[in-house]
C-alpha positions in Angstrom: -38.1 -32.2 38.7 -39.6 -35.2 39.9 -40.3 -36.4 36.4 -36.9 -35.6 35.2 -34.9 -37.9 37.9 -37.8 -40.4 38.2 -37.0 -41.1 34.2 -33.0 -41.0 34.7 -32.9 -43.4 38.1 -35.3 -45.4 36.5 -33.7 -45.9 33.1 -30.4 -47.1 35.1 -31.5 -50.0 36.5 -33.7 -50.5 33.7 -37.0 -49.3 34.5 -39.2 -48.1 32.0 -40.2 -43.8 32.8 -41.6 -43.1 35.6 -44.0 -40.6 33.8 -46.3 -38.5 36.4 -46.7 -34.8 34.5 -49.9 -35.8 33.1 -51.0 -38.2 35.8 -50.0 -35.0 38.5 -52.3 -32.4 36.3 -55.5 -35.4 35.8 -55.0 -35.1 40.0 -54.8 -30.9 40.3 -57.5 -30.7 38.2 -59.8 -32.1 40.8 -58.2 -30.3 43.8 -55.5 -32.3 44.5 -52.6 -29.6 45.1 -50.9 -30.3 48.7 -49.2 -33.6 47.8 -51.6 -35.3 50.3 -53.5 -37.2 47.3 -50.1 -38.8 46.3 -48.9 -40.2 49.9 -53.1 -41.8 49.7 -52.2 -43.0 46.2 -49.4 -44.9 47.1 -51.0 -46.0 49.3 -53.9 -47.8 47.3 -51.0 -49.0 45.9 -49.3 -51.3 48.5 -52.7 -52.4 49.5 -53.4 -53.6 46.6 -50.1 -55.4 45.9 -51.6 -57.3 49.2 -55.0 -57.9 47.1 -54.5 -58.4 43.6 -55.8 -61.5 43.3 -59.3 -60.1 43.7 -57.9 -56.8 41.6 -56.7 -58.9 38.9 -61.1 -60.0 38.4 -61.6 -56.6 37.7 -61.6 -56.4 33.7 -59.6 -53.7 32.4 -62.7 -51.9 30.5 -63.1 -50.0 34.2 -60.3 -48.0 34.1 -62.3 -46.8 30.9 -62.8 -44.0 32.2 -59.6 -42.9 33.5 -58.4 -42.9 29.9 -60.7 -40.9 28.3 -60.0 -38.4 31.2 -56.6 -38.6 30.5 -57.0 -38.1 27.0 -58.9 -35.3 27.4 -56.4 -33.8 29.0 -53.8 -34.9 26.5 -55.5 -33.4 23.7 -56.3 -30.3 24.9 -52.4 -29.7 24.0 -53.1 -29.6 20.6 -53.6 -26.3 20.3 -50.9 -25.3 20.7 -48.5 -27.3 18.0 -47.5 -24.8 15.4 -50.0 -25.5 12.6 -48.5 -24.3 10.1 -44.8 -25.1 10.0 -45.3 -28.4 7.7 -42.0 -29.9 9.9 -43.9 -29.3 12.8 -46.8 -30.5 12.1 -46.5 -33.5 9.9 -44.1 -34.8 12.8 -47.1 -34.0 15.5 -49.8 -36.1 13.4 -47.4 -38.9 13.0 -46.1 -39.2 16.5 -49.3 -38.6 17.7 -51.3 -41.2 14.9 -47.6 -44.0 16.1 -48.3 -43.4 19.6 -52.5 -45.0 19.3 -51.7 -47.2 16.3 -48.8 -48.9 18.3 -49.8 -47.9 21.9 -46.6 -46.9 22.9 -45.9 -43.3 23.6 -42.0 -44.1 22.9 -42.8 -44.9 19.7 -44.4 -42.4 18.7 -41.9 -39.8 20.2 -39.0 -41.7 18.2 -41.1 -41.4 14.9 -41.6 -38.5 15.1 -38.3 -37.2 15.8 -37.3 -38.8 12.6 -40.1 -37.4 10.3 -39.4 -34.4 12.0 -36.0 -35.1 10.9 -36.9 -36.1 8.2 -39.4 -33.1 6.5 -36.8 -30.9 7.5 -34.0 -32.0 5.7 -36.4 -32.0 2.9 -37.4 -28.6 3.0 -34.1 -27.7 3.4 -33.7 -26.4 6.7 -31.2 -29.2 7.9 -28.9 -26.3 9.9 -32.2 -25.7 11.7 -32.1 -29.0 13.1 -30.3 -29.1 16.4 -26.6 -31.7 16.3 -28.5 -33.7 18.9 -31.4 -34.4 17.1 -29.5 -36.0 14.6 -28.0 -37.6 17.8 -31.2 -39.1 19.0 -32.0 -39.8 15.3 -29.8 -42.5 15.4 -30.6 -44.0 18.4 -33.9 -44.0 17.8 -33.1 -46.4 14.5 -30.7 -48.2 16.5 -34.1 -48.7 18.8 -36.3 -49.8 15.9 -33.4 -52.7 14.8 -32.9 -53.9 17.5 -36.6 -54.5 18.3 -37.3 -56.0 15.2 -35.2 -58.4 16.2 -36.5 -59.1 19.4 -39.7 -59.4 18.2 
């Protein structure tokens, strides 16, 4: 619920989506279940604002261990993909690859939706696709067109 509210409120003011699911599951996997860890994390972020000039000196490779751990939690979800359905497996494959290549979760999800619809149409399963998926596909195409002009 908090994730949904954060994404909705962030999009209304023009911010990138606030995603907490994987980060929260990382904390829970390490034993943080009461919410107190979120208070500590928020406090540390406030302190980090003040100490930003010092933290700026730390190289980005220091966060590599945390990224590997979060990535391992994310990769575990691959077993839940229906690999025998071509429209789902091909879309999942492209979603993962595009996220890695472009360093963008948004681009990966967008391409995943577009590929899912394309493969479903090729497999003559276009009646199984919900109208909202077609609307999202049009929005993602608009996103990529707009993004091409911004670059």
